[in-house]
All heavy atoms as an XYZ file, in Angstrom:
925
protein
N     106.065    -47.768      0.945
C     106.183    -48.142     -0.453
C     107.573    -47.750     -0.937
O     107.943    -46.594     -0.939
C     105.082    -47.427     -1.255
C     105.152    -47.712     -2.706
S     103.763    -47.089     -3.657
C     103.671    -45.392     -3.161
N     108.345    -48.714     -1.355
C     109.720    -48.507     -1.783
C     109.776    -48.185     -3.269
O     109.053    -48.749     -4.074
C     110.522    -49.760     -1.485
C     111.976    -49.600     -1.733
C     112.716    -50.860     -1.318
N     114.093    -50.738     -1.704
C     115.072    -50.468     -0.868
N     114.820    -50.314      0.398
N     116.304    -50.369     -1.298
N     110.670    -47.266     -3.630
C     110.871    -46.902     -5.040
C     112.363    -46.736     -5.288
O     113.098    -46.260     -4.428
C     110.142    -45.618     -5.366
N     112.794    -47.143     -6.493
C     114.171    -46.955     -6.930
C     114.123    -46.346     -8.312
O     113.225    -46.645     -9.098
C     114.917    -48.286     -7.014
C     115.186    -48.945     -5.699
C     115.957    -50.223     -5.934
C     116.189    -50.968     -4.642
N     116.895    -52.234     -4.866
N     115.096    -45.510     -8.612
C     115.106    -44.893     -9.926
C     116.488    -44.431    -10.335
O     117.408    -44.373     -9.529
N     116.590    -44.129    -11.618
C     117.825    -43.589    -12.170
C     117.461    -42.660    -13.312
O     116.426    -42.820    -13.964
C     118.723    -44.706    -12.666
N     118.324    -41.666    -13.538
C     118.096    -40.691    -14.596
C     119.444    -40.225    -15.129
O     120.390    -40.061    -14.366
C     117.319    -39.490    -14.042
C     117.074    -38.395    -15.038
C     116.350    -37.211    -14.425
O     116.910    -36.565    -13.506
O     115.228    -36.939    -14.862
N     119.519    -40.033    -16.427
C     120.707    -39.464    -17.036
C     120.230    -38.491    -18.105
O     119.236    -38.743    -18.778
C     121.648    -40.551    -17.619
C     120.991    -41.305    -18.753
C     122.962    -39.951    -18.060
N     120.926    -37.374    -18.214
C     120.498    -36.382    -19.185
C     121.565    -35.347    -19.458
O     122.679    -35.428    -18.940
N     121.175    -34.394    -20.271
C     122.077    -33.298    -20.610
C     121.272    -32.011    -20.741
O     120.074    -32.043    -21.021
C     122.849    -33.606    -21.915
O     123.820    -32.590    -22.126
C     121.924    -33.690    -23.105
N     121.961    -30.898    -20.530
C     121.324    -29.587    -20.631
C     122.231    -28.676    -21.439
O     123.449    -28.752    -21.335
C     121.090    -29.005    -19.246
C     120.461    -27.628    -19.282
C     120.106    -27.116    -17.927
N     121.143    -27.425    -16.950
C     121.098    -27.027    -15.695
N     120.086    -26.333    -15.256
N     122.072    -27.331    -14.873
N     121.611    -27.792    -22.224
C     122.390    -26.855    -23.023
C     121.791    -25.456    -22.948
O     120.590    -25.294    -22.773
C     122.474    -27.304    -24.503
O     123.288    -26.375    -25.217
C     121.107    -27.367    -25.149
N     122.677    -24.485    -23.088
C     122.283    -23.080    -23.222
C     122.985    -22.500    -24.453
O     123.354    -21.329    -24.469
C     122.645    -22.276    -21.952
O     124.045    -22.421    -21.705
C     121.854    -22.749    -20.755
N     123.169    -23.336    -25.483
C     123.904    -22.937    -26.687
C     123.230    -21.789    -27.428
O     123.899    -20.974    -28.059
C     124.066    -24.132    -27.622
N     121.906    -21.704    -27.351
C     121.165    -20.599    -27.971
C     120.851    -19.581    -26.883
O     120.299    -19.947    -25.836
C     119.869    -21.116    -28.627
C     120.207    -22.122    -29.727
C     119.044    -19.964    -29.178
C     119.002    -22.840    -30.300
N     121.191    -18.336    -27.136
C     120.985    -17.294    -26.126
C     119.511    -17.208    -25.738
O     118.627    -17.131    -26.584
C     121.452    -15.938    -26.653
C     121.401    -14.860    -25.583
C     121.959    -13.525    -26.060
O     122.700    -13.505    -27.057
O     121.627    -12.516    -25.421
N     119.259    -17.250    -24.440
C     117.902    -17.156    -23.911
C     117.177    -18.478    -23.801
O     116.107    -18.551    -23.213
N     117.734    -19.553    -24.377
C     117.085    -20.863    -24.358
C     117.863    -21.837    -23.477
O     119.058    -22.032    -23.656
C     116.990    -21.450    -25.771
C     116.445    -22.876    -25.876
C     114.984    -22.939    -25.432
C     116.595    -23.397    -27.297
N     117.174    -22.422    -22.542
C     117.725    -23.515    -21.738
C     116.934    -24.766    -22.105
O     115.714    -24.805    -21.958
C     117.599    -23.226    -20.250
C     118.198    -24.313    -19.387
C     118.090    -23.991    -17.913
O     118.610    -22.943    -17.499
O     117.479    -24.803    -17.195
N     117.621    -25.772    -22.610
C     116.975    -26.987    -23.078
C     117.654    -28.194    -22.452
O     118.880    -28.236    -22.347
C     117.065    -27.059    -24.609
O     116.341    -28.152    -25.107
N     116.865    -29.180    -22.037
C     117.437    -30.385    -21.472
C     116.654    -31.607    -21.935
O     115.464    -31.507    -22.267
C     117.448    -30.325    -19.940
O     116.133    -30.289    -19.434
N     117.341    -32.717    -21.963
C     116.712    -33.997    -22.282
C     117.233    -35.014    -21.281
O     118.413    -34.996    -20.908
C     116.972    -34.415    -23.748
C     118.438    -34.684    -23.997
C     116.123    -35.597    -24.137
N     116.335    -35.876    -20.827
C     116.720    -36.885    -19.839
C     115.954    -38.175    -20.107
O     114.797    -38.145    -20.529
C     116.424    -36.398    -18.423
N     116.611    -39.293    -19.867
C     115.948    -40.596    -19.882
C     115.940    -41.114    -18.451
O     116.852    -40.834    -17.674
C     116.636    -41.590    -20.850
C     116.486    -41.144    -22.278
C     118.089    -41.771    -20.502
N     114.895    -41.854    -18.114
C     114.752    -42.281    -16.729
C     114.115    -43.657    -16.637
O     113.462    -44.128    -17.575
C     113.913    -41.270    -15.931
C     112.502    -41.128    -16.430
C     111.494    -41.942    -15.955
C     112.193    -40.170    -17.381
C     110.199    -41.807    -16.424
C     110.901    -40.026    -17.849
C     109.898    -40.839    -17.374
N     114.296    -44.271    -15.480
C     113.626    -45.521    -15.123
C     113.245    -45.429    -13.648
O     114.035    -44.950    -12.821
C     114.511    -46.763    -15.407
C     115.799    -46.716    -14.626
C     113.751    -48.044    -15.134
N     112.018    -45.823    -13.332
C     111.527    -45.825    -11.957
C     110.900    -47.182    -11.668
O     110.031    -47.640    -12.422
C     110.471    -44.742    -11.748
C     110.930    -43.302    -11.841
C     109.734    -42.364    -11.901
C     111.784    -42.965    -10.644
N     111.324    -47.812    -10.601
C     110.744    -49.081    -10.157
C     110.026    -48.840     -8.832
O     110.628    -48.333     -7.879
C     111.828    -50.138     -9.951
C     112.406    -50.635    -11.259
O     111.637    -50.767    -12.234
O     113.623    -50.893    -11.317
N     108.743    -49.199     -8.788
C     107.936    -49.050     -7.581
C     107.602    -50.429     -7.015
O     107.190    -51.319     -7.760
C     106.623    -48.327     -7.875
C     106.791    -46.888     -8.277
C     106.646    -46.497     -9.602
C     107.093    -45.920     -7.334
C     106.787    -45.172     -9.976
C     107.244    -44.597     -7.698
C     107.086    -44.233     -9.016
O     107.236    -42.920     -9.380
N     107.743    -50.588     -5.714
C     107.358    -51.841     -5.061
C     105.849    -52.008     -5.106
O     105.333    -53.128     -5.113
C     107.850    -51.864     -3.616
N     105.125    -50.876     -5.158
C     103.667    -50.913     -5.205
C     103.173    -49.656     -5.904
O     103.423    -48.548     -5.439
C     103.108    -50.986     -3.780
O     101.710    -50.955     -3.810
N     102.486    -49.826     -7.011
C     101.912    -48.710     -7.766
C     100.646    -48.219     -7.061
O      99.821    -49.020     -6.624
C     101.560    -49.174     -9.178
C     101.010    -48.109    -10.068
C     102.073    -47.183    -10.629
O     103.221    -47.616    -10.823
O     101.738    -46.016    -10.886
N     100.499    -46.904     -6.918
C      99.259    -46.361     -6.366
C      98.259    -46.192     -7.501
O      98.551    -45.543     -8.504
C      99.502    -45.011     -5.694
C     100.177    -45.042     -4.336
C     100.415    -43.632     -3.829
C      99.348    -45.816     -3.337
N      97.071    -46.762     -7.348
C      96.025    -46.662     -8.364
C      94.849    -45.871     -7.832
O      94.461    -46.018     -6.669
C      95.536    -48.051     -8.777
C      96.507    -48.925     -9.535
C      95.827    -50.229     -9.939
C      97.026    -48.213    -10.768
N      94.254    -45.054     -8.688
C      93.071    -44.281     -8.330
C      91.848    -45.186     -8.396
O      91.630    -45.896     -9.374
C      92.899    -43.099     -9.282
C      91.683    -42.277     -9.000
C      91.611    -41.498     -7.860
C      90.606    -42.282     -9.874
C      90.490    -40.734     -7.590
C      89.486    -41.524     -9.620
C      89.422    -40.746     -8.471
N      91.056    -45.147     -7.324
C      89.812    -45.906     -7.260
C      88.682    -44.902     -7.399
O      88.362    -44.179     -6.447
C      89.697    -46.696     -5.930
C      88.408    -47.500     -5.892
C      90.897    -47.582     -5.746
N      88.098    -44.837     -8.594
C      87.095    -43.817     -8.897
C      85.868    -43.867     -8.010
O      85.368    -42.835     -7.569
N      85.349    -45.056     -7.725
C      84.139    -45.165     -6.910
C      84.352    -44.648     -5.492
O      83.453    -44.063     -4.901
C      83.653    -46.618     -6.853
C      83.144    -47.099     -8.206
O      82.819    -46.242     -9.054
O      83.076    -48.326     -8.412
N      85.546    -44.849     -4.967
C      85.836    -44.398     -3.605
C      86.451    -43.005     -3.582
O      86.486    -42.356     -2.544
C      86.771    -45.387     -2.916
N      86.993    -42.569     -4.729
C      87.638    -41.251     -4.780
C      88.966    -41.212     -4.049
O      89.384    -40.165     -3.570
N      89.631    -42.355     -3.949
C      90.907    -42.438     -3.237
C      91.925    -43.199     -4.092
O      91.616    -43.653     -5.183
C      90.749    -43.187     -1.894
O      90.326    -44.531     -2.161
C      89.743    -42.499     -0.987
N      93.118    -43.345     -3.561
C      94.123    -44.200     -4.191
C      94.407    -45.367     -3.263
O      94.240    -45.262     -2.041
C      95.430    -43.424     -4.465
O      95.921    -42.883     -3.246
C      95.217    -42.322     -5.485
N      94.826    -46.475     -3.857
C      95.184    -47.635     -3.042
C      96.412    -48.316     -3.636
O      96.642    -48.247     -4.846
C      94.027    -48.618     -2.943
C      93.612    -49.252     -4.232
C      92.411    -50.177     -4.067
O      91.585    -49.955     -3.172
O      92.320    -51.136     -4.854
N      97.218    -48.958     -2.794
C      98.409    -49.644     -3.296
C      98.011    -50.840     -4.168
O      96.994    -51.472     -3.951
C      99.139    -50.095     -2.034
C      98.195    -49.923     -0.914
C      97.096    -49.023     -1.354
N      98.852    -51.109     -5.162
C      98.581    -52.192     -6.096
C      99.849    -53.005     -6.319
O     100.674    -53.133     -5.420
C      98.057    -51.597     -7.406
O      97.726    -52.609     -8.324
N     100.049    -53.461     -7.526
C     101.158    -54.338     -7.890
C     102.451    -53.559     -8.144
O     102.425    -52.362     -8.359
C     100.746    -55.113     -9.139
C      99.512    -55.941     -8.911
C      98.759    -56.308    -10.169
N      99.599    -56.754    -11.248
C      99.202    -56.780    -12.527
N      98.002    -56.393    -12.861
N     100.020    -57.196    -13.468
N     103.604    -54.240     -8.154
C     104.877    -53.560     -8.471
C     104.892    -53.123     -9.938
O     104.242    -53.739    -10.795
C     105.934    -54.624     -8.194
C     105.219    -55.922     -8.230
C     103.800    -55.653     -7.839
N     105.631    -52.040    -10.218
C     105.630    -51.503    -11.578
C     106.976    -50.896    -11.945
O     107.824    -50.659    -11.094
C     104.549    -50.435    -11.716
O     104.869    -49.313    -10.920
N     107.116    -50.641    -13.247
C     108.300    -49.961    -13.781
C     107.825    -48.927    -14.793
O     106.957    -49.185    -15.610
C     109.236    -50.948    -14.457
C     110.364    -50.233    -15.234
C     111.378    -51.181    -15.751
N     112.309    -51.409    -14.645
C     113.405    -52.125    -14.747
N     113.722    -52.717    -15.870
N     114.209    -52.266    -13.719
N     108.441    -47.737    -14.721
C     108.196    -46.671    -15.691
C     109.531    -46.308    -16.328
O     110.495    -46.036    -15.628
C     107.580    -45.447    -15.020
C     106.185    -45.721    -14.493
C     105.659    -44.572    -13.641
N     104.374    -44.915    -13.079
C     103.208    -44.511    -13.561
N     103.181    -43.731    -14.625
N     102.082    -44.876    -13.001
N     109.561    -46.313    -17.657
C     110.753    -45.965    -18.415
C     110.349    -44.872    -19.384
O     109.296    -44.959    -20.034
C     111.298    -47.182    -19.202
C     112.508    -46.789    -20.021
C     111.619    -48.320    -18.251
N     111.154    -43.810    -19.487
C     110.744    -42.737    -20.378
C     111.829    -41.746    -20.708
O     112.982    -41.882    -20.297
N     111.407    -40.748    -21.458
C     112.278    -39.650    -21.877
C     111.507    -38.352    -21.705
O     110.290    -38.305    -21.915
C     112.753    -39.849    -23.336
C     113.759    -38.761    -23.717
C     111.571    -39.892    -24.304
C     114.513    -39.057    -25.010
N     112.217    -37.303    -21.294
C     111.592    -35.992    -21.117
C     112.475    -34.923    -21.744
O     113.694    -34.924    -21.555
C     111.387    -35.692    -19.632
C     110.651    -34.403    -19.391
C     110.280    -34.192    -17.936
O     110.742    -34.963    -17.078
O     109.527    -33.254    -17.654
N     111.848    -34.027    -22.487
C     112.530    -32.907    -23.132
C     111.908    -31.626    -22.589
O     110.705    -31.417    -22.699
C     112.352    -32.999    -24.643
C     113.010    -31.928    -25.442
C     114.226    -31.373    -25.254
C     112.470    -31.288    -26.598
N     114.488    -30.444    -26.201
C     113.417    -30.366    -27.043
C     111.268    -31.417    -27.292
C     113.199    -29.555    -28.152
C     111.059    -30.610    -28.398
C     112.024    -29.701    -28.819
N     112.726    -30.776    -21.983
C     112.261    -29.557    -21.323
C     112.951    -28.343    -21.923
O     114.171    -28.359    -22.121
C     112.582    -29.626    -19.810
O     111.989    -30.804    -19.283
C     112.054    -28.422    -19.076
N     112.159    -27.286    -22.198
C     112.684    -26.063    -22.806
C     112.108    -24.827    -22.124
O     110.902    -24.765    -21.895
C     112.294    -26.012    -24.290
C     112.840    -27.181    -25.054
O     113.986    -27.174    -25.446
N     112.029    -28.210    -25.234
N     112.980    -23.885    -21.826
C     112.579    -22.581    -21.287
C     113.285    -21.520    -22.124
O     114.517    -21.494    -22.191
C     112.984    -22.445    -19.812
C     112.358    -23.488    -18.948
N     111.067    -23.384    -18.495
C     112.832    -24.656    -18.480
C     110.784    -24.451    -17.777
N     111.848    -25.244    -17.760
N     112.505    -20.658    -22.758
C     113.061    -19.654    -23.662
C     112.602    -18.267    -23.225
O     111.406    -18.028    -23.049
C     112.607    -19.932    -25.094
C     113.151    -18.967    -26.115
C     114.503    -18.675    -26.192
C     112.302    -18.351    -27.018
C     115.004    -17.792    -27.135
C     112.784    -17.469    -27.968
C     114.128    -17.195    -28.028
O     114.618    -16.317    -28.961
N     113.568    -17.366    -23.043
C     113.274    -15.994    -22.621
C     113.912    -15.042    -23.635
O     115.052    -14.602    -23.454
C     113.806    -15.746    -21.210
C     113.308    -14.460    -20.617
C     113.525    -14.422    -19.130
C     112.852    -13.165    -18.610
N     112.809    -13.119    -17.187
N     113.169    -14.711    -24.723
C     113.744    -13.856    -25.758
C     113.847    -12.389    -25.347
O     114.683    -11.656    -25.876
C     112.772    -14.025    -26.927
C     111.468    -14.373    -26.292
C     111.823    -15.149    -25.066
N     112.979    -11.957    -24.423
C     112.964    -10.571    -23.935
C     112.876    -10.589    -22.412
O     112.376    -11.561    -21.839
C     111.762     -9.820    -24.517
C     111.699     -9.729    -26.046
C     110.335     -9.244    -26.491
C     112.802     -8.830    -26.574
N     113.300     -9.529    -21.748
C     113.240     -9.521    -20.282
C     111.818     -9.698    -19.728
O     111.642    -10.164    -18.610
C     113.793     -8.139    -19.899
C     114.600     -7.703    -21.074
C     113.958     -8.331    -22.274
N     110.813     -9.361    -20.500
C     109.430     -9.431    -20.027
C     108.615    -10.561    -20.681
O     107.401    -10.668    -20.464
C     108.719     -8.100    -20.289
C     108.785     -7.667    -21.733
C     109.749     -6.913    -22.317
C     107.862     -8.007    -22.766
N     109.488     -6.765    -23.655
C     108.319     -7.421    -23.955
C     106.675     -8.749    -22.806
C     107.648     -7.553    -25.163
C     106.014     -8.882    -24.020
C     106.496     -8.284    -25.171
N     109.274    -11.448    -21.449
C     108.552    -12.492    -22.175
C     109.294    -13.828    -22.072
O     110.501    -13.894    -22.294
C     108.423    -12.105    -23.655
C     107.679    -13.066    -24.570
C     106.210    -13.176    -24.155
C     107.790    -12.591    -26.015
N     108.556    -14.900    -21.739
C     109.156    -16.232    -21.644
C     108.184    -17.283    -22.167
O     106.962    -17.131    -22.066
C     109.523    -16.540    -20.198
N     108.747    -18.330    -22.747
C     107.986    -19.466    -23.240
C     108.541    -20.736    -22.600
O     109.733    -20.800    -22.303
C     108.139    -19.618    -24.767
C     107.669    -18.451    -25.558
C     108.558    -17.447    -25.915
C     106.348    -18.349    -25.954
C     108.146    -16.362    -26.663
C     105.918    -17.262    -26.704
C     106.816    -16.271    -27.056
N     107.682    -21.735    -22.430
C     108.188    -23.032    -22.000
C     107.444    -24.138    -22.744
O     106.285    -23.979    -23.120
C     108.082    -23.223    -20.476
C     106.675    -23.125    -19.959
O     105.932    -24.119    -20.077
O     106.312    -22.070    -19.419
N     108.150    -25.234    -22.971
C     107.593    -26.398    -23.649
C     108.237    -27.640    -23.054
O     109.464    -27.745    -22.983
C     107.876    -26.354    -25.157
C     107.477    -27.603    -25.943
C     105.952    -27.731    -25.995
C     108.063    -27.567    -27.338
N     107.408    -28.570    -22.591
C     107.877    -29.821    -22.020
C     107.166    -30.976    -22.725
O     105.947    -30.944    -22.903
C     107.585    -29.901    -20.522
C     108.228    -28.775    -19.748
O     109.371    -28.415    -20.069
O     107.593    -28.251    -18.820
N     107.929    -31.991    -23.105
C     107.389    -33.173    -23.768
C     107.928    -34.401    -23.041
O     109.130    -34.497    -22.814
C     107.802    -33.220    -25.258
C     107.237    -34.458    -25.927
C     107.362    -31.960    -25.986
N     107.029    -35.315    -22.692
C     107.451    -36.540    -22.002
C     106.738    -37.751    -22.596
O     105.537    -37.703    -22.862
C     107.149    -36.447    -20.513
N     107.486    -38.808    -22.791
C     106.928    -40.084    -23.239
C     107.361    -41.154    -22.246
O     108.542    -41.236    -21.898
C     107.429    -40.431    -24.633
N     106.404    -41.932    -21.780
C     106.681    -42.910    -20.737
C     106.010    -44.246    -21.050
O     104.880    -44.274    -21.529
C     106.149    -42.400    -19.370
O     106.692    -41.121    -19.114
C     106.517    -43.334    -18.249
N     106.694    -45.302    -20.750
C     106.115    -46.650    -20.835
C     105.955    -47.137    -19.398
O     106.947    -47.359    -18.689
C     107.025    -47.591    -21.612
C     106.453    -48.977    -21.770
C     107.412    -49.872    -22.566
N     106.809    -51.135    -22.887
C     106.813    -52.200    -22.089
N     107.389    -52.138    -20.902
N     106.234    -53.328    -22.476
N     104.720    -47.303    -18.951
C     104.425    -47.720    -17.581
C     103.781    -49.105    -17.611
O     102.754    -49.299    -18.263
C     103.483    -46.723    -16.916
N     104.384    -50.053    -16.903
C     103.871    -51.424    -16.893
C     104.035    -52.036    -15.496
O     104.996    -51.749    -14.791
C     104.634    -52.314    -17.881
C     104.535    -51.895    -19.320
C     103.145    -52.154    -19.882
N     103.090    -51.964    -21.313
C     102.790    -50.818    -21.906
N     102.543    -49.750    -21.187
N     102.733    -50.734    -23.215
N     103.072    -52.910    -15.141
C     103.254    -53.733    -13.956
C     104.357    -54.739    -14.257
O     104.511    -55.180    -15.396
C     101.962    -54.471    -13.600
C     100.878    -53.579    -13.052
C      99.686    -53.439    -13.722
C     101.062    -52.896    -11.862
C      98.674    -52.636    -13.224
C     100.066    -52.080    -11.344
C      98.868    -51.954    -12.028
N     105.118    -55.125    -13.240
C     106.244    -56.022    -13.464
C     105.986    -57.458    -13.024
O     106.797    -58.330    -13.303
C     107.506    -55.497    -12.750
O     107.218    -55.311    -11.362
C     107.968    -54.190    -13.375
N     104.881    -57.717    -12.357
C     104.584    -59.082    -11.962
C     103.667    -59.740    -13.006
O     103.158    -59.087    -13.909
C     103.951    -59.140    -10.570
C     102.615    -58.418    -10.508
O     102.230    -57.735    -11.484
O     101.928    -58.545     -9.474
N     103.481    -61.030    -12.884
C     102.622    -61.765    -13.812
C     101.228    -61.865    -13.196
O     101.064    -62.287    -12.047
C     103.198    -63.164    -14.092
C     104.556    -63.018    -14.773
C     102.237    -63.978    -14.949
C     105.305    -64.314    -14.942
N     100.229    -61.428    -13.984
C      98.851    -61.433    -13.520
C      97.950    -61.615    -14.741
O      98.206    -60.991    -15.780
C      98.545    -60.105    -12.810
C      97.215    -60.126    -12.091
O      96.180    -60.299    -12.758
O      97.199    -59.947    -10.859
N      96.895    -62.410    -14.632
C      95.984    -62.589    -15.768
C      95.339    -61.280    -16.236
O      94.907    -61.176    -17.383
C      94.913    -63.546    -15.239
C      95.517    -64.211    -14.061
C      96.538    -63.262    -13.506
N      95.294    -60.267    -15.373
C      94.706    -58.981    -15.747
C      95.582    -58.218    -16.740
O      95.137    -57.241    -17.336
C      94.473    -58.128    -14.504
N      96.833    -58.646    -16.908
C      97.728    -57.983    -17.852
C      98.732    -57.089    -17.152
O      98.777    -56.993    -15.931
N      99.553    -56.404    -17.971
C     100.618    -55.570    -17.402
C     100.378    -54.076    -17.540
O     101.180    -53.268    -17.078
C     101.970    -55.943    -18.009
C     102.050    -55.644    -19.497
O     101.018    -55.306    -20.114
O     103.156    -55.748    -20.044
N      99.290    -53.663    -18.168
C      99.015    -52.226    -18.349
C      98.539    -51.592    -17.051
O      97.712    -52.153    -16.334
C      97.953    -52.001    -19.424
C      98.285    -52.574    -20.781
C      99.307    -51.706    -21.476
N      99.712    -52.300    -22.737
C      99.734    -51.660    -23.874
N      99.393    -50.389    -23.920
N     100.122    -52.262    -24.966
N      99.050    -50.389    -16.768
C      98.644    -49.651    -15.571
C      97.475    -48.747    -15.962
O      97.630    -47.865    -16.814
C      99.805    -48.818    -15.002
C     100.948    -49.745    -14.604
C      99.336    -47.981    -13.821
C     102.212    -49.024    -14.183
N      96.300    -48.945    -15.363
C      95.139    -48.130    -15.718
C      95.386    -46.644    -15.456
O      95.896    -46.259    -14.406
C      94.033    -48.650    -14.800
C      94.501    -49.979    -14.332
C      95.995    -49.934    -14.343
N      95.034    -45.821    -16.441
C      95.125    -44.375    -16.279
C      96.502    -43.777    -16.484
O      96.681    -42.571    -16.326
N      97.501    -44.581    -16.850
C      98.862    -44.067    -17.038
C      99.026    -43.574    -18.474
O      99.052    -44.376    -19.404
C      99.881    -45.149    -16.731
N      99.137    -42.255    -18.682
C      99.301    -41.744    -20.050
C     100.704    -42.053    -20.576
O     101.676    -42.031    -19.832
C      99.082    -40.244    -19.915
C      99.447    -39.937    -18.506
C      99.101    -41.169    -17.708
N     100.795    -42.330    -21.865
C     102.085    -42.624    -22.483
C     102.780    -41.359    -22.972
O     103.982    -41.364    -23.205
C     101.893    -43.592    -23.647
N     102.029    -40.259    -23.100
C     102.567    -39.045    -23.714
C     101.943    -37.822    -23.045
O     100.723    -37.769    -22.871
C     102.226    -39.063    -25.204
C     102.918    -38.032    -26.018
C     104.282    -38.083    -26.234
C     102.202    -37.008    -26.598
C     104.920    -37.125    -27.010
C     102.824    -36.039    -27.371
C     104.188    -36.106    -27.578
N     102.773    -36.853    -22.662
C     102.289    -35.604    -22.063
C     103.061    -34.439    -22.675
O     104.286    -34.498    -22.799
C     102.467    -35.591    -20.520
C     102.013    -34.263    -19.934
C     101.728    -36.749    -19.877
N     102.338    -33.399    -23.076
C     102.952    -32.179    -23.602
C     102.370    -31.003    -22.828
O     101.157    -30.929    -22.634
C     102.654    -31.983    -25.110
C     103.253    -30.687    -25.611
C     103.151    -33.151    -25.921
N     103.222    -30.097    -22.377
C     102.740    -28.880    -21.729
C     103.543    -27.699    -22.259
O     104.713    -27.822    -22.610
C     102.845    -28.971    -20.207
O     104.179    -29.104    -19.801
N     102.877    -26.570    -22.334
C     103.523    -25.364    -22.832
C     102.916    -24.133    -22.194
O     101.819    -24.189    -21.646
N     103.647    -23.040    -22.286
C     103.139    -21.826    -21.678
C     103.816    -20.577    -22.192
O     104.863    -20.622    -22.842
N     103.172    -19.484    -21.883
C     103.634    -18.145    -22.224
C     103.505    -17.309    -20.959
O     102.452    -17.292    -20.331
C     102.771    -17.566    -23.345
C     102.818    -16.068    -23.590
C     104.163    -15.692    -24.181
C     101.698    -15.668    -24.517
N     104.589    -16.657    -20.569
C     104.596    -15.802    -19.381
C     105.094    -14.436    -19.798
O     106.096    -14.319    -20.500
C     105.513    -16.375    -18.267
C     105.523    -15.466    -17.054
C     105.087    -17.780    -17.892
N     104.374    -13.396    -19.372
C     104.813    -12.045    -19.685
C     104.730    -11.171    -18.447
O     103.899    -11.372    -17.582
C     104.005    -11.439    -20.838
C     102.524    -11.455    -20.614
C     101.875    -10.363    -20.046
C     101.769    -12.552    -20.964
C     100.509    -10.378    -19.834
C     100.403    -12.581    -20.759
C      99.778    -11.491    -20.194
N     105.658    -10.220    -18.362
C     105.723     -9.321    -17.223
C     107.118     -9.298    -16.628
O     107.932    -10.182    -16.864
N     107.406     -8.263    -15.864
C     108.693     -8.112    -15.189
C     108.610     -8.737    -13.794
O     107.565     -9.228    -13.383
C     109.045     -6.624    -15.085
C     109.163     -5.915    -16.428
C     110.504     -6.094    -17.101
O     111.468     -6.480    -16.410
O     110.589     -5.843    -18.302
N     109.712     -8.688    -13.045
C     109.728     -9.248    -11.689
C     108.774     -8.507    -10.765
O     108.245     -9.079     -9.828
C     111.143     -9.215    -11.119
C     112.057    -10.223    -11.755
C     113.411    -10.224    -11.091
C     114.309    -11.273    -11.728
N     115.618    -11.321    -11.102
N     108.601     -7.222    -10.989
C     107.653     -6.440    -10.196
C     106.607     -5.850    -11.141
O     106.848     -5.656    -12.325
C     108.366     -5.302     -9.438
O     109.016     -4.451    -10.385
C     109.404     -5.850     -8.470
N     105.452     -5.571    -10.631
C     104.393     -4.996    -11.457
C     103.457     -6.074    -12.000
O     103.384     -7.183    -11.504
N     102.728     -5.732    -13.042
C     101.736     -6.619    -13.636
C     102.415     -7.767    -14.381
O     103.463     -7.604    -14.986
C     100.844     -5.850    -14.609
C      99.940     -4.882    -13.924
C     100.193     -3.561    -13.689
C      98.675     -5.162    -13.361
N      99.153     -2.999    -13.014
C      98.195     -3.957    -12.798
C      97.886     -6.298    -13.270
C      96.969     -3.861    -12.171
C      96.660     -6.204    -12.645
C      96.214     -5.013    -12.101
N     101.790     -8.904    -14.355
C     102.294    -10.058    -15.096
C     101.107    -10.952    -15.452
O     100.003    -10.789    -14.933
C     103.326    -10.847    -14.283
C     102.756    -11.507    -13.062
C     102.285    -12.815    -13.120
C     102.678    -10.826    -11.866
C     101.748    -13.416    -11.994
C     102.147    -11.422    -10.737
C     101.683    -12.725    -10.803
N     101.345    -11.895    -16.339
C     100.296    -12.833    -16.728
C     100.904    -14.091    -17.310
O     102.083    -14.126    -17.666
N     100.089    -15.114    -17.413
C     100.559    -16.376    -17.960
C      99.402    -17.145    -18.589
O      98.260    -17.030    -18.148
C     101.205    -17.221    -16.877
N      99.724    -17.886    -19.618
C      98.791    -18.814    -20.249
C      99.506    -20.158    -20.324
O     100.625    -20.235    -20.837
C      98.391    -18.353    -21.667
C      97.510    -19.380    -22.339
C      97.729    -16.998    -21.633
N      98.889    -21.191    -19.782
C      99.488    -22.528    -19.768
C      98.499    -23.529    -20.338
O      97.297    -23.391    -20.164
C      99.853    -22.955    -18.335
C     100.788    -22.019    -17.614
C     102.200    -22.329    -17.946
C     103.143    -21.448    -17.128
N     104.516    -21.847    -17.257
N      99.017    -24.549    -21.012
C      98.180    -25.623    -21.537
C      98.907    -26.944    -21.352
O     100.138    -26.996    -21.399
C      97.883    -25.389    -23.012
N      98.137    -28.003    -21.149
C      98.731    -29.327    -20.988
C      97.853    -30.346    -21.704
O      96.640    -30.315    -21.604
C      98.830    -29.684    -19.505
C      99.506    -31.031    -19.279
C      99.803    -31.300    -17.830
N     100.847    -30.387    -17.400
C     100.929    -29.881    -16.207
N     100.040    -30.163    -15.284
N     101.916    -29.067    -15.873
N      98.508    -31.247    -22.426
C      97.826    -32.322    -23.135
C      98.291    -33.662    -22.574
O      99.486    -33.923    -22.487
C      98.151    -32.260    -24.638
C      97.721    -33.502    -25.387
C      96.392    -33.696    -25.728
C      98.645    -34.481    -25.719
C      95.993    -34.840    -26.399
C      98.254    -35.626    -26.387
C      96.926    -35.797    -26.718
O      96.544    -36.933    -27.377
N      97.334    -34.480    -22.167
C      97.628    -35.827    -21.711
C      97.228    -36.791    -22.813
O      96.069    -36.803    -23.247
C      96.846    -36.173    -20.439
C      97.281    -35.407    -19.233
C      96.668    -34.225    -18.898
C      98.323    -35.864    -18.446
C      97.071    -33.510    -17.792
C      98.736    -35.157    -17.339
C      98.106    -33.980    -17.002
N      98.158    -37.593    -23.270
C      97.853    -38.587    -24.290
C      96.896    -39.639    -23.756
O      96.550    -39.658    -22.576
N      96.508    -40.506    -24.637
C      95.551    -41.557    -24.287
C      96.090    -42.404    -23.138
O      97.228    -42.853    -23.155
C      95.310    -42.422    -25.507
C      94.230    -43.449    -25.318
C      94.037    -44.232    -26.550
N      95.186    -45.142    -26.690
C      95.242    -46.114    -27.532
N      94.265    -46.312    -28.364
N      96.303    -46.898    -27.588
N      95.249    -42.602    -22.135
C      95.611    -43.468    -21.013
C      95.199    -44.892    -21.355
O      94.158    -45.117    -21.954
C      94.916    -43.001    -19.742
N      95.988    -45.822    -20.990
C      95.702    -47.235    -21.314
C      94.942    -47.905    -20.208
O      94.960    -47.623    -19.120
C      97.018    -47.958    -21.549
C      97.856    -47.219    -22.566
C      98.598    -48.196    -23.425
N      99.471    -47.507    -24.330
C      99.193    -47.314    -25.605
N      98.084    -47.720    -26.105
N     100.051    -46.716    -26.379
């Protein structure tokens, strides 16, 4: 399965302890892999294109405390003509994830992470 893609973005550390980046991307797949629920597997399907933007943030205000927040919005569509339409089943248009990590490099540590998947089409 052949894939081509491109990405352009920027990253900043202008605020002490915060690393933030934003990127726009495009991915073209010769064959999209689709999940087949009844079989519990994936199978190759039609060609597709995904275009989107991602914003990633990692903030460490203290040596033992860190936060992260990632936001992504993607438009995923089949690129061929088919009466079934161009929407890719199960492809979310919006994903947000965030977390809190505490602890030093050695010793006790912990983390809490959450992820939200927007409505799949």
